[in-house]
LUMZADO-101187 format. One line per 5 residues: number of its first residue (from 1); their letters; for each residue x negated, y negated, z of C-alpha. Coordinates in steps of 0.5 Angstrom, whole numbers, plus 500, padded with zeros to 3 digits. Each point is the difference from the previous one (the first is absolute). Layout:
BEGIN
NUM	a	X Y Z; ...
***
This chain:
BEGIN
1	mrltl	834 882 478; 498 496 507; 502 504 506; 504 496 505; 497 498 507
6	gyqvl	504 506 503; 498 505 496; 493 497 501; 500 501 507; 503 507 500
11	iaail	494 502 495; 495 497 505; 503 503 506; 500 507 497; 493 499 498
16	gvasg	498 497 506; 502 506 504; 497 505 495; 494 497 501; 500 500 507
21	lffgp	501 507 500; 495 502 495; 494 495 502; 502 500 508; 495 495 504
26	fckaf	497 498 493; 506 496 499; 497 495 506; 497 497 494; 506 497 498
31	epige	501 497 507; 498 493 498; 505 499 495; 506 501 504; 497 496 506
36	iyftl	499 494 495; 507 501 497; 503 500 507; 496 494 503; 502 496 494
41	fqmva	507 502 501; 500 498 508; 496 494 498; 507 498 496; 505 503 504
46	lpyia	498 497 507; 501 493 497; 506 502 496; 504 502 507; 498 493 503
51	islih	501 495 494; 506 504 497; 504 499 507; 498 493 500; 503 499 493
56	glgsm	506 504 501; 502 497 507; 498 493 498; 504 500 494; 506 501 504
61	tpttg	504 495 503; 502 501 508; 507 502 498; 498 505 495; 495 503 504
66	krlal	505 501 506; 505 503 495; 495 505 497; 497 501 507; 507 502 503
71	agwpf	502 504 493; 493 504 501; 499 501 507; 505 506 501; 497 504 494
76	wmmlw	493 498 503; 502 503 506; 503 506 497; 494 502 496; 496 500 506
81	giifa	505 504 504; 500 505 494; 492 501 500; 500 500 508; 505 505 500
86	vvfal	496 504 495; 494 500 504; 503 501 506; 503 506 497; 494 503 498
91	slmip	497 499 506; 505 504 503; 497 506 497; 493 499 503; 499 503 507
96	hamft	500 496 506; 493 497 501; 496 503 506; 495 496 504; 493 501 501
101	tieag	497 495 504; 503 494 503; 496 493 501; 503 497 506; 498 493 499
106	rdqgr	503 500 493; 506 497 498; 500 501 492; 507 497 499; 498 493 504
111	elakn	493 500 496; 504 502 493; 505 494 501; 494 495 502; 496 502 494
116	flsyl	505 500 495; 502 493 502; 493 498 497; 501 504 494; 506 497 498
121	vpnnp	499 493 502; 496 496 494; 495 496 504; 495 501 495; 503 500 493
126	lydfm	493 501 497; 498 506 504; 507 503 499; 499 500 493; 493 503 500
131	nniip	502 505 505; 507 502 496; 504 499 506; 507 500 496; 505 498 506
136	aiaai	496 494 501; 500 498 493; 507 501 499; 501 496 507; 496 494 496
141	glifg	505 501 494; 506 500 504; 498 494 504; 498 496 495; 506 502 495
146	ialmh	505 498 506; 496 493 501; 500 499 492; 508 502 500; 501 494 504
151	lkake	496 495 496; 503 495 495; 495 498 495; 497 507 500; 500 501 492
156	pilsl	492 499 499; 499 506 506; 505 504 497; 497 499 493; 493 502 502
161	cergt	503 506 504; 504 502 494; 493 500 495; 497 504 506; 505 505 499
166	qliev	500 500 493; 492 501 500; 500 506 505; 506 503 495; 495 499 494
171	illwl	494 504 504; 505 505 502; 502 501 493; 493 501 498; 499 505 506
176	alisp	506 504 498; 497 500 493; 493 503 502; 504 504 506; 499 507 496
181	iaifs	492 499 501; 501 499 508; 505 506 500; 496 505 497; 494 498 504
186	rlavv	504 500 507; 503 507 498; 493 502 498; 497 498 506; 506 502 505
191	fgtls	500 507 497; 493 501 499; 498 498 507; 507 502 504; 499 505 506
196	feevy	505 505 499; 499 502 507; 501 493 503; 506 500 496; 503 507 502
201	slgfy	499 497 507; 505 494 498; 504 505 496; 506 498 504; 499 493 500
206	vvgfi	499 500 493; 506 504 498; 504 497 504; 498 493 498; 501 502 492
211	aatll	507 503 502; 503 494 504; 497 495 494; 503 505 495; 507 500 504
216	ltiwv	500 493 501; 499 498 492; 504 505 497; 506 500 504; 500 495 506
221	lpvll	499 494 496; 504 502 494; 506 501 505; 499 493 503; 500 497 493
226	ssfts	506 504 498; 504 499 506; 499 492 500; 500 498 493; 503 502 493
231	ftfre	494 505 499; 502 507 499; 495 505 504; 497 502 493; 499 493 498
236	altvi	497 498 506; 495 506 500; 498 499 493; 499 492 501; 495 502 506
241	knicl	497 506 496; 498 494 495; 498 495 505; 496 505 504; 496 504 495
246	lpfat	494 496 500; 499 498 507; 501 508 501; 494 501 495; 496 495 503
251	gmttl	501 499 507; 502 493 499; 506 497 502; 499 493 497; 500 503 493
256	alpyi	508 501 501; 501 493 500; 500 499 492; 505 505 499; 504 497 506
261	iqymk	500 493 497; 502 504 493; 506 503 503; 502 494 503; 501 497 493
266	klkkk	504 506 498; 504 499 506; 501 493 499; 503 501 493; 504 506 502
271	hhvgd	503 496 506; 498 493 501; 500 498 493; 503 493 502; 496 499 506
276	phfeg	494 495 498; 497 501 507; 500 508 500; 493 501 497; 497 494 505
281	tsqti	503 503 506; 498 507 498; 493 498 499; 500 496 507; 502 506 504
286	lpicy	495 505 496; 494 498 504; 504 500 507; 503 507 498; 493 502 498
291	sfgqi	497 498 507; 505 503 504; 503 505 497; 495 505 499; 502 506 505
296	gncmv	496 505 497; 494 496 504; 504 502 507; 498 508 498; 493 498 503
301	lffil	504 501 507; 501 507 499; 493 501 499; 499 496 507; 505 505 503
306	flsfy	497 506 497; 493 498 503; 503 499 507; 502 508 499; 494 502 497
311	frhpf	495 496 505; 504 501 506; 501 493 501; 507 499 502; 504 494 500
316	ngwek	506 498 505; 506 497 498; 498 493 501; 494 501 496; 503 504 494
321	alisl	505 494 500; 495 495 500; 496 503 494; 506 501 496; 502 493 501
326	fmlpm	493 498 498; 500 504 493; 505 495 498; 495 494 499; 495 505 498
331	sigts	503 503 495; 500 494 496; 496 500 493; 498 505 495; 499 507 501
336	msstn	493 500 500; 500 495 506; 503 505 505; 493 503 501; 499 493 504
341	avnfl	506 501 504; 497 507 502; 493 498 502; 503 495 505; 505 505 503
346	idqlh	495 505 500; 495 496 504; 505 497 504; 503 506 502; 493 503 501
351	fppgs	501 506 496; 493 504 498; 496 496 494; 501 506 495; 507 498 500
356	iemfk	499 495 495; 497 505 495; 506 505 501; 504 494 498; 496 499 494
361	qatav	500 507 498; 508 500 501; 501 494 496; 496 503 494; 506 504 499
366	tlnfq	506 496 503; 498 493 498; 504 501 493; 506 502 504; 500 494 504
371	alvsa	499 495 495; 506 504 496; 505 499 506; 498 493 501; 501 498 493
376	asift	507 503 500; 501 496 507; 498 494 497; 505 500 494; 506 503 505
381	fmvlv	499 494 505; 500 495 494; 506 503 497; 504 500 506; 498 493 503
386	lgayy	502 497 493; 506 504 500; 502 497 507; 498 493 498; 504 500 494
391	gslki	506 504 504; 500 505 495; 499 506 504; 505 506 501; 500 505 505
396	rlrfl	502 507 498; 501 503 507; 502 507 498; 494 501 496; 495 497 505
401	sthla	503 504 506; 500 506 496; 493 500 498; 498 497 507; 503 506 503
406	amvlf	496 505 495; 494 496 502; 501 501 507; 502 508 499; 494 501 496
411	sgvai	495 496 504; 503 504 506; 499 507 497; 493 498 497; 498 498 507
416	aivdk	503 507 503; 496 504 495; 494 497 501; 500 500 507; 501 507 500
421	tlhlq	495 502 495; 495 495 500; 495 501 506; 495 494 500; 493 500 503
426	dtfhg	496 494 503; 493 499 499; 499 503 507; 503 506 499; 495 506 501
431	rytgl	495 494 500; 494 504 504; 502 507 499; 498 500 493; 493 497 501
436	tirdv	494 504 499; 492 499 501; 499 502 493; 503 494 498; 495 495 503
441	ihnpv	494 504 501; 497 503 493; 497 507 502; 501 501 507; 495 504 504
446	haeil	502 506 503; 503 500 506; 502 505 506; 506 498 504; 501 504 507
451	tqvpa	506 500 503; 497 502 507; 494 497 503; 494 505 499; 496 503 506
456	repvs	493 497 500; 495 497 505; 500 493 502; 495 496 496; 497 493 502
461	gdpfa	496 495 497; 501 496 493; 503 504 495; 498 496 494; 493 505 499
466	rilek	504 506 501; 505 498 495; 495 499 495; 496 506 502; 506 505 500
471	gilrv	504 497 494; 507 500 504; 504 494 502; 505 502 506; 506 496 500
476	gyslv	505 499 506; 507 500 497; 507 500 502; 507 501 496; 504 495 503
481	dipfs	498 493 498; 503 499 493; 497 497 496; 493 500 502; 500 508 502
486	ylnsk	506 505 498; 502 506 496; 503 498 493; 506 504 497; 495 505 497
491	gelvg	497 501 507; 493 497 499; 497 496 505; 500 492 497; 500 493 502
496	ydiay	496 494 500; 495 502 505; 500 507 497; 498 497 494; 494 496 503
501	ayela	498 507 503; 499 502 493; 497 494 498; 495 500 506; 498 508 499
506	rdldc	499 499 492; 495 494 502; 497 504 505; 499 506 495; 504 504 505
511	tlqfi	506 505 501; 506 499 504; 502 503 506; 507 497 503; 501 502 507
516	pidyd	506 498 504; 500 495 505; 503 502 507; 502 493 503; 501 503 507
521	hfdeq	492 501 500; 498 495 494; 494 497 504; 497 507 502; 501 502 493
526	iengv	496 494 498; 495 500 505; 498 508 499; 500 499 493; 506 504 498
531	fdiam	500 496 494; 495 494 497; 505 495 499; 508 499 501; 504 498 494
536	saiam	507 499 501; 503 494 502; 496 499 506; 501 494 504; 495 496 504
541	dkeri	502 499 507; 497 498 507; 500 507 503; 497 503 493; 494 496 499
546	kfmnf	497 502 507; 500 507 497; 498 499 493; 497 496 495; 504 496 494
551	tvpye	499 498 494; 502 493 498; 507 500 499; 503 502 493; 507 498 501
556	eenvv	505 496 504; 507 500 502; 505 497 504; 504 503 505; 507 501 499
561	lvvpt	507 502 503; 503 506 497; 508 499 501; 506 503 497; 502 497 494
566	kkwek	507 499 502; 498 496 506; 494 496 497; 503 493 501; 500 501 507
571	ymdlt	493 501 500; 498 494 496; 499 495 506; 493 503 503; 501 495 506
576	qlean	507 503 502; 497 507 499; 494 499 505; 505 497 506; 505 506 498
581	knlti	500 505 506; 504 505 497; 496 502 494; 496 507 500; 494 500 495
586	ttyqi	496 506 498; 493 499 498; 493 504 500; 494 499 505; 496 495 496
591	llsta	506 495 500; 502 501 507; 497 494 503; 503 496 494; 507 503 502
596	krhfp	499 498 507; 498 493 499; 505 498 495; 506 504 503; 499 500 507
601	qstii	507 500 502; 501 506 495; 499 508 502; 494 502 496; 500 508 497
606	eftat	493 502 498; 500 506 494; 494 503 498; 497 501 493; 503 507 500
611	qqdqe	507 497 502; 499 495 494; 499 506 495; 507 502 503; 503 494 497
616	mgpll	500 495 506; 505 504 504; 502 495 505; 502 495 495; 504 506 496
621	nggad	503 503 506; 503 493 503; 495 501 505; 497 493 498; 503 494 498
626	aglwm	494 498 496; 493 502 498; 493 496 500; 496 502 494; 495 498 495
631	qlqaf	503 497 494; 498 504 494; 501 507 504; 507 497 502; 501 498 493
636	awsls	498 507 498; 505 503 505; 506 496 498; 499 502 493; 502 507 502
641	hpefv	505 497 506; 504 495 497; 504 499 506; 494 497 503; 497 493 498
646	aidye	493 497 502; 501 493 502; 493 496 500; 500 494 504; 494 497 496
651	gqlgk	495 502 505; 503 498 506; 499 507 503; 493 500 499; 496 504 495
656	iyfay	497 507 499; 493 501 497; 498 506 496; 493 502 500; 496 507 500
661	pvslq	497 503 506; 494 503 501; 496 503 507; 496 494 504; 494 503 498
666	srqwi	501 499 493; 496 494 498; 497 501 494; 506 503 497; 505 494 502
671	efldh	495 496 497; 500 504 494; 508 500 500; 500 492 501; 496 499 494
676	wlslk	504 505 496; 507 497 502; 497 493 497; 498 503 494; 506 504 499
681	eqsgf	504 493 501; 495 496 495; 501 506 494; 507 499 500; 501 507 503
686	kdkmt	504 498 506; 505 495 496; 501 507 496; 502 504 506; 504 494 503
691	rywlk	504 500 494; 501 507 499; 501 503 507; 503 494 504; 504 496 494
696	gedvq	502 505 496; 497 497 493; 498 504 494; 492 500 500; 499 505 495
701	ehppr	497 499 493; 506 502 495; 499 502 492; 502 495 495; 507 500 499
706	wsvir	503 505 495; 500 498 493; 501 504 493; 493 498 498; 496 503 506
711	nvfhl	505 505 503; 503 503 493; 494 499 495; 494 499 504; 497 495 496
716	vk	498 496 506; 497 502 507
***
């Protein structure tokens, strides 16, 4: 007995999940099969959007088009209002996004609006098709369809478009028949390569996404149908289940179209048997409902709002409204085309590059649910538009109001419970406290960490020969320079510069001795050879270079202003700040000249490194309005003090260059260090340290993903 397509899809899905869990990363061999299939699907889905819109709109008369528009727009607004309400209800459970660093010269709302127009307007149709720019493709269909609507001799064009849609529908049918193969390969790859840790970090987004789409599909949309049409709730739920099964299993909403067409024929026999135009009207508006009724695609807005919290990238009210407005045209198209919209928003909103990989990981789980609610909304939209067009709608106000009240009550209780019980953490939580030297330095050399400066006679001359002879490298350090030199949560001395110290000692075949820096006598420590090199975010300045030698700079940073988060908007205009006579700015000695040059009218308070260790006392106790600092240190400090934020004026306050100081007599030593730093950059060591310590990226090599064949049966290594 031949199995129906639904059962084939179900079996393929089960086998795909089982294969992924059993074989793990080996299932990546199936990836080309899925890529070929979904490329073929995209190849026909994109032209279908444009051609079907041209045919659907063009086959109407202007009068009919106006009637359908008047009948359909209230329900279109209703559906999109519902999905926006759901998304923003979910966003209420997300903690308010905190700031990290604000770039004073950037207006991301203005940038987004400007670039969105070029994304939406179809100035080059060929480019739009080649790059899957769905809004522009839909705009092409709308423009040509409305123009065709007003032509008189349009039958040849309509016939061509009709044949085109029929051709694409045949191809879609073929793709549906082989969809079990694609589903098996996709799920095998997903469950074989999916990072459980990544999905866990996105757990709230994934669970919230699934819960919202299920709520919409099995409750909200059936209630809409049964409130405005002759459907009972049970009948509406049954029809939606039958239409959405294959799209849910495959993640492709287009596969709902044959089932919707089939049900429209049943609807004609039941309610419109005497109307010869019903079937033609339904087929006319189907592509329009398909293009504009997929509310599930708008769920990607939830991902953007989640990223806002996760990466501490807050939006103001204007930006949030703008992004929401732009989601309407960006949600046109198939469920799989949502990646293009997310790519665009991530790029325009300047989220970290890894954000799109996070979306792809989450989509492996959420795509099918997105297709589920989109297929249900297409059908709901179409039935409501037809009912309004034919005047057959009857509002069951009591039924609707009862369920609406129940939904509001349910949502309120759910939000309150989640808000009280769930404590979400963003990617910056504990960003530096958990970092260790052993994550990036394999078998680090032995190190002695002194807390007091040892008593010894001053040493002069070049230390290079002495280091090699005694096998001990003495490094000056401090504990106040996160992320360059500090104590982690285990009390270990760690940081970017500390890692460089371990690497330098290993390359010299030495042990390490860390000696604390006394900044009040720093030049004397260097001159008297208390340590051979200082490695703790030491900035070069015109005074220090008189008393010590510096290697080539290894890092540069903008000078920034640290201000209270609640008042950040007052500090965005640097020109006004420089002329302000009522400001009190705290900074430390190396930035005093910068502070006096840029803020000559302000009161400048100097704090020492010891006071910095006490967390910028003048700023915390209200003795200063702002603090002048280096960008990374200000960023790290604001993570533990979210009531303050750093404002970066794009280098207008100057830059600070970090380098490693040694004594003036250390000519051979400084020459070696310069060559050594160059080699570390060429070998990729610097890039690795930058990504780990400064950018917070995971650079460790992880074992292959868990699988039954590897971790249970131990058949492979």
